[in-house]
SEZA-416971 format. One line per 8 residues: for each residue x, y, z of C-alpha. Coordinates in steps of 0.5 Angstrom, whole numbers, padded with zeros to 4 digits. Each point is the difference from the previous one (the first is absolute). Example, Ala and Ser with C-alpha at 12.3 -4.5 7.8 and 13.67 -1.06 7.14 Angstrom:
BEGIN
0025/-0009/0016; 0002/0007/-0002
***
This chain:
BEGIN
-0033/0042/0060; 0001/-0007/-0002; -0006/-0004/0000; 0000/-0007/0005; 0000/-0006/-0004; 0003/-0005/0005; 0006/-0001/-0003; 0006/0004/-0003
0000/0002/-0008; 0006/0001/-0004; -0001/0003/-0006; 0006/0000/-0005; 0000/0005/-0006; 0004/-0004/-0006; 0000/-0007/-0002; 0008/-0001/-0002
0006/-0001/0004; 0000/0004/0006; -0008/0000/0001; -0001/-0008/0000; 0007/-0001/0003; -0003/0004/0006; -0007/-0003/0000; 0003/-0007/-0001
0005/0001/0006; -0006/0003/0004; -0004/-0006/-0001; 0006/-0005/0002; -0001/0004/0007; -0007/0001/0001; -0006/-0005/-0002; -0006/0002/-0004
-0004/0000/0007; 0005/0006/0003; 0001/0004/-0007; -0004/0001/-0006; 0005/0002/-0006; -0003/0003/-0006; 0004/0002/-0006; -0001/0004/-0006
0004/0000/-0007; -0002/0004/-0006; 0003/-0005/-0005; -0001/-0007/-0002; 0006/-0003/0003; 0002/-0001/0008; 0007/-0001/0002; 0004/0000/-0006
0007/0001/-0002; 0000/0007/-0004; 0008/-0001/0000; -0001/-0006/-0005; -0005/0004/-0005; 0006/0001/-0005; 0002/-0007/0000; -0007/-0002/-0001
0000/0004/-0006; 0007/-0002/-0002; -0002/-0007/0000; 0004/-0002/0006; -0006/-0002/0004; -0005/-0004/-0004; -0007/0002/0003; -0003/0006/0004
-0002/-0004/0005; 0007/-0002/0002; 0001/0007/0003; -0006/-0001/0005; 0002/-0002/0007; -0007/-0001/0002; -0006/0001/-0003; -0006/0003/0003
-0004/-0007/0001; 0006/-0002/0004; 0000/0006/0004; -0007/-0001/0002; 0001/-0007/0002; 0004/0003/0005; -0006/0004/0003; 0003/0007/-0004
-0006/0003/-0003; 0003/0003/-0006; -0004/0004/-0005; 0003/0000/-0007; -0001/0006/-0005; -0003/0004/0006; 0004/0007/0001; 0000/0004/0006
-0002/0007/-0001; 0000/0003/0007; 0003/-0001/0007; -0004/0003/0005; 0005/0000/0006; -0005/0004/0005; -0005/-0005/-0001; 0005/-0006/-0001
-0003/-0002/-0007; 0002/-0001/-0007; -0005/0001/-0006; 0001/-0005/-0006; -0003/0000/-0007; -0001/-0006/-0004; 0004/0001/-0007; -0005/-0004/-0004
-0007/0002/0003; 0002/0007/0003; -0003/-0002/0006; 0003/0004/0007; 0000/-0002/0007; 0003/0001/0007; 0004/-0005/0004; 0002/0002/0007
0007/-0002/0003; 0003/-0001/0006; 0007/0000/-0003; 0002/0002/-0007; 0006/-0002/-0005; 0001/0005/-0006; 0004/-0004/-0005; -0002/0004/-0006
0007/-0001/-0004; 0003/0005/-0005; -0003/0003/-0006; 0004/0000/-0007; 0002/0007/-0002; -0004/0001/-0007; 0002/0007/-0002; -0006/0005/-0003
0003/-0001/-0007; -0005/0001/-0006; -0001/-0007/-0003; 0002/-0004/0007; -0007/-0003/0001; 0000/-0003/-0008; -0001/-0008/-0001; 0007/-0003/0000
0003/0004/0006; 0001/-0004/0006; 0002/0001/0008; 0002/-0006/0003; -0001/0000/0007; -0006/-0006/0002; -0001/-0007/-0003; -0006/0004/-0004
0005/0005/-0003; 0004/-0006/-0002; -0006/-0004/-0003; -0002/0006/-0004; 0007/0001/-0003; 0001/-0007/-0002; -0007/0000/-0004; 0003/0007/-0003
0006/-0004/-0002; -0004/-0006/-0003; -0005/0005/-0004; 0006/0004/-0003; 0003/-0001/-0007; 0006/0004/0001; 0006/-0001/0004; 0003/0007/0002
-0001/0001/0008; 0002/0007/0004; 0001/-0001/0007; 0000/0007/0004; 0004/0000/0006; 0007/-0004/0001; -0001/-0002/0008; -0002/-0007/0002
-0006/-0001/-0004; 0003/0004/-0006; 0006/-0005/-0001; -0004/-0006/0002; -0005/0001/-0005; 0005/0002/-0005; 0003/-0007/0001; -0007/-0003/0000
-0002/0003/-0007; 0007/-0002/-0003; -0002/-0007/0002; -0006/0001/-0004; 0003/0002/-0006; -0001/0007/0000; 0004/0006/-0002; 0001/0004/0006
0002/0007/0002; 0000/0003/0007; -0001/0007/0001; 0003/0003/0006; 0000/0007/0003; 0006/-0002/0005; 0007/0001/-0002; 0001/-0008/0000
-0005/-0006/0001; -0001/-0002/0007; 0000/0006/0004; 0000/-0004/0007; 0008/-0001/-0002; 0005/0006/-0001; 0001/0002/-0007; 0006/-0003/-0001
-0003/-0007/0001; -0006/0002/-0003; 0005/0001/-0006; 0002/-0008/0000; -0008/-0002/0000; -0001/0005/-0006; 0006/-0003/-0004; -0002/-0007/0001
-0007/0001/-0002; 0002/0003/-0007; 0004/-0006/0000; -0006/-0004/0000; -0003/0004/-0005; -0005/0004/0004; 0000/0008/-0002; 0002/0004/0005
-0002/0008/0000; 0002/0003/0006; -0001/0008/0003; -0007/0000/-0004; -0007/0001/0002; -0006/-0002/-0004; -0004/0005/-0002; -0006/-0004/-0003
-0003/-0006/-0002; -0001/0000/-0007; -0007/-0004/-0003; -0002/-0003/-0006; -0006/0004/-0003; -0003/-0006/-0003; 0001/-0006/0006; 0001/0005/0006
0005/-0004/0002; 0007/0003/0002; 0005/0000/-0006; 0006/0004/0003; 0003/0004/0006; 0002/0007/-0001; 0006/0004/0003; 0002/0007/-0001
0004/-0002/-0006; -0002/-0007/-0002; -0005/-0005/-0001; 0001/-0008/0002; -0005/-0004/-0004; -0004/-0005/0005; -0005/-0005/-0001; -0001/-0001/0008
0003/0005/0005; 0001/-0002/0007; 0001/0005/0006; 0005/-0001/0005; 0002/0006/0003; -0001/-0002/0007; -0006/0000/0006; -0002/0005/0005
-0004/-0002/0007; -0007/-0001/-0001; -0002/0004/0006; -0006/0004/-0003; -0005/-0004/0005; 0005/0002/0006; 0001/0007/-0002; -0008/0001/0000
0000/-0003/0006; 0005/0005/0003; 0005/-0006/0002; 0008/0003/0000; 0004/-0001/-0006; 0007/0001/-0001; 0004/0004/-0006; -0001/-0005/-0005
-0007/-0001/0001; 0000/-0006/0004; -0003/-0002/0007; 0004/0001/0006; 0000/-0005/0005; 0004/-0002/0006; 0004/-0006/0002; -0006/-0005/0000
-0003/0003/-0006; -0005/0004/0003; -0002/0006/-0003; 0002/0006/0004; -0005/0002/0005; -0005/-0005/-0001; 0000/-0006/0004; -0004/-0005/-0004
0002/0002/-0007; 0006/-0003/-0003; 0003/0000/-0007; 0005/-0003/-0004; 0003/-0002/-0007; 0001/0005/-0006; -0005/0005/0003; 0005/0002/0006
0007/0003/0001; 0005/-0004/0004; 0006/0002/0004; 0007/-0001/-0004; 0005/-0003/0005; 0006/0003/-0003; -0002/0008/-0001; -0005/0000/0006
-0006/0003/-0005; -0007/-0002/-0002; 0000/-0003/-0007; -0005/-0003/-0005; 0003/-0007/-0002; -0006/-0004/-0004; 0003/-0007/0001; -0004/-0007/0001
0005/-0002/0005; -0002/0006/0005; -0007/-0001/-0002; 0000/-0007/0003; 0004/0002/0006; -0005/0006/0001; -0006/-0005/0000; 0003/-0005/0005
0002/0006/0005; -0007/0003/-0001; -0004/-0007/0001; 0004/-0002/0006; -0002/0007/0003; -0007/0000/-0002; -0001/-0007/0002; 0002/0002/0007
0008/-0002/0000; 0006/0005/0000; 0005/0001/-0006; 0004/0006/-0003; 0003/0001/-0007; 0006/0004/0001; 0001/0003/-0007; 0004/-0002/-0006
0007/0001/-0004; -0003/0001/-0007; 0002/-0007/-0003; -0003/-0002/-0007; 0002/-0004/-0006; -0002/-0001/-0007; 0002/-0002/-0007; 0000/0002/-0007
0001/-0007/-0004; 0007/-0002/0002; 0002/0006/0004; -0001/0000/0008; -0001/0007/0003; 0000/0001/0008; 0000/0005/0005; 0000/0001/0008
0001/0006/0004; 0001/0007/-0002; 0002/0003/-0007; 0005/0006/0000; -0006/0005/-0001; -0003/-0003/0006; 0006/0000/0004; 0001/0007/-0002
-0007/0002/0002; 0001/-0003/0007; 0006/0004/0001; 0005/-0006/0000; 0007/0001/-0002; 0002/-0006/-0004; 0005/-0004/-0004; -0002/-0004/-0006
0004/-0006/-0004; -0002/-0004/-0006; 0003/-0007/-0001; 0000/-0005/-0006; 0000/-0007/0002; -0003/-0007/-0002; -0006/-0004/0002; 0005/-0006/0001
0007/-0002/0000; 0003/0003/-0007; 0002/-0006/-0002; -0006/-0004/0001; -0005/-0001/-0006; -0005/0005/-0001; 0003/0005/0005; -0005/0007/-0001
0003/0007/0001; -0003/0005/0005; 0001/0007/0002; -0001/0001/0008; -0001/0008/0002; 0001/0001/0008; -0001/0006/0004; 0003/0001/0007
-0001/0005/0005; 0006/0005/0001; 0004/-0001/0006; -0004/-0006/0003; 0000/-0004/-0006; -0007/-0002/0001; -0003/-0004/-0006; -0005/0005/-0003
-0002/-0004/-0007; 0001/-0005/-0005; -0002/0000/-0007; 0002/-0006/-0005; -0001/-0001/-0007; 0002/-0007/-0004; -0002/-0006/-0003; -0002/-0007/0004
0002/0000/0007; 0001/0007/0001; -0007/0003/0003; -0001/-0004/0006; 0007/0002/0002; -0004/0006/0003; -0002/-0004/0006; 0007/0000/0003
-0001/0008/0000; -0007/0000/0002; 0002/-0004/0006; 0006/0004/0002; -0004/0006/-0001; -0005/-0002/0005; 0005/-0002/0005; 0003/0007/-0001
0007/-0003/-0002; 0006/0004/-0002; 0004/-0002/-0007; 0006/-0002/0004; -0004/-0005/0004; -0004/-0003/-0006; 0007/-0002/-0003; 0001/-0005/0005
-0007/-0003/-0001; 0000/-0008/-0001; -0003/-0001/-0006; -0001/-0007/-0004; 0005/-0001/-0005; 0002/-0005/-0006; 0002/0002/-0007; -0007/-0002/-0003
-0004/0005/0005; 0005/0006/0001; 0007/0002/-0001; 0004/-0001/0006; -0001/0008/0002; -0007/0001/-0001; -0002/0006/-0005; -0004/0003/0006
0006/-0001/0005; 0005/0003/-0005; -0004/0006/-0001; 0000/0000/0008; 0008/0000/0000; 0000/0006/-0005; -0005/0004/0004; 0004/-0001/0007
0006/0002/-0004; -0003/0006/-0002; -0003/0002/0007; 0007/-0001/0003; 0003/0005/-0006; -0006/0005/0001; 0001/0002/0007; -0005/0005/0002
***
């Protein structure tokens, strides 16, 4: 039973995008005389852009603090009791309370709640390899991680870097290190970089990265991080048949939902280990517990299945939904189509919807087309090439997914497809979209619409 305190208490676990968006939105709806808000953050920063860390490391963002949207002091000024460097170690659902530990002193205490928000984010994968904890080996998930990497780069005389993994973080960190003058090798267990793309599109990324001077080693597992006997620092990364010298190693092999607290508390988890919620972001079966951000699974509107898609865009939206509901309002989060965009140097990489293997896993029959076009009218100066791949459902022609790889002007075109997917449009219907046109911005037929025309023809020819 929860003790009576005269006003409700909302406890938030996690002080970044989802958690503090929820706290801020709840505060907008209810003042401190109605709702007490206590938030716990185990790190040293609140409400920051983890997505911006590679660009801070690479020098595009000059100062760390530029990535902070709202400081702890700013949150406290709005009557949110944000307790930094304080880690929640236990959720006691039966008694409506959480146990937290001060990271510095080790002191522990219990805090009761009436409503609870779990926004514990995701944890970077750190394989249990010999030497993986040596100085010079870095994950990049938080601002503390980014600062530790920069400190390591400043203290390192050598200029050889190995990035393990070739997903979003891997390719973005490869660019950051190239820009800092490092000789960069990316070691990737997958067939091609960017496993969020089909391999044929990933191959375009591979070729472009090699053209930038980044060494790409695919279909290769790291077996050990080799350490210098004298300094104790990393000196190389080993695979089954080679060694790659390294003065610094960055781990970019993905993340998993950080749901260890939730699991111990008996809360429901999905196939990827993320918390399961309803449309209002309530944890299923628990009226006064919400969860959002990188620790949850979300509904894929295209496949109809639950997926773990850790992106800041979703986390901030989840926080708004949770804060509205926890603050006495009503809001829902319908799901996502899986839109993401990234870049490595001058190459832009985007995707939305399903890959071929996703469609096959969902039992869908589909047609695929690939077109090559340009970002502007071909005759206009600086028109840049791009490749667009599109998947459409056989017979119905429903758009299933789009992938784009190209130069300037390519990446954000994926938003056209994201809107079409959300609306459930067919590729035939897409061909009539009234998109803006002028030679400096697009060919008269936008590349996405060229792909839609080709996909519509493939659907007509495909029959059953």
